Phi, psi and omega in degrees: 000148179281141177262107185286354178259003179285168181291324179295316179295320179296321179294319178296319178297321179296321178296320180295316178295322179294318178296321178296319178294321178295320179296316178298319179295319179296318177296321179295319179295320179297319178295317181296316179297319178297317180293326178293315177300317179295320180295319178296317179298312181296320180296317180295316181292319179294321180294322183273334190240349185294330179288342180269357180276091175227177184295325179296322179289318183288333183256357182271174179244178183295147182206158175282348178260119182297338181289323183259356182289145179218179187246359186299321179299316179290321179297315179295320176298320177296319179296315177299317181295317179293327177296315177295317180300312181294320181296330181266314189285322186293304181296320180293320179293317180293316179295321177296319178296318179297315182296313183294327185270329188247329189243332187292131176287151178288114180208171180293326179294318178295320177298321179294320178296317180297317178295321180295319179295317178297323178289323180296328180294340181254003180289137177303143187296332182293335176296321177294327176296318176296322178295317178296322178296318183287319187271306189281328184261306185283326182267312183272348177059041174282158184298129180290151177062025183255152175300335179297309180292320178298318179293321178294322178294315179290333176295320176298324181284327185274330187301318178301324178295318179293321179296315182294313179294324178294318178296319178296321179292320179292321180294333181285346178289129183300142177299337180297331177296315179294316181297321180294318180294316179294329182292331180266010173103005179287146176282172179298317180294316178297320179298317183290311188277336181263339186234309185287311184298316178299325179286330179272353186300319179302315178294323178295316180295321178297313177297325179294315180295323177298316178295321179292323178296322176295317180295324181296329182266006183279144174236325187300310180294326179286332175296325182288333182261011171088020181274021174260010181290153177284116181237115184265352180237142179296145180290139179268343179206180183286351180259356179279149175298140182201169172243178177229164185302309180301322179291323177296319176298318179298317182293316180292325180293341180267358181285147180281325182299126181293343179294337179282350176297316177296319179296321179297314180295320179294321178293325176296320177298318178297317179296318177298321178297318179295319179296318178295321178296319179295318178293325175296321176296321179297316180295319179297314181294322179297316179290329182289318185261358183290135178237129179259140176223000000 
């Protein structure tokens, strides 16, 4: 038997405690550095753009004059694009996760699908832009620079994230829930949709919001489908030409006129506010539907 009071055991324990303290210190330093970068970013953006946040800027549209330029057209385009993305990616991603986790038989084809989904989640976003350009615009002849095409392209990029997070959330539901439902006479479909899915919903919603937040900040795929066009009027539907907030920030940052520096910083503040609001909704929904057992 080992003697835990010996000098060798005491030395090993000291090494373990020292390693734990170093790991905690390293994690603390990483958090501090991340917060410092975020603080510097927020301070710079607030210093340059907070004076430009007025009603005229929030309700105006793009213009060649920095004094009259606003973000409402880009904000509305982003909302339309995110609506199309969510309408397509969420139901398809959740249903795919349910099928792969609960109904799909173990086979080589299913394994190939799972590997493909995991690989799609790591594909650079510009590849999805090229896919959207080739399929939705050149083949299907959908309206260029529209939230419809932008939302469909971003849905392709977001759906693998939703499938992966959905499968992990469904897998986390204890098997005893399924066994209890089946024991009282519920069918497989009833067990999944009445018992498993409600318990997995908080994790699914969290993954969905994370994917949507990533899609909201993307520019490369939307650049490929032509959403960098100058649009002076807000879109009235998903088929009207429009821009989005990240693309509007990109266009203003490339302007020579120094007046657009303030507009760029103000638009970044608006984008950060929208992202924080989306994450707040995710936290609220997770806490609302979370069930402890």
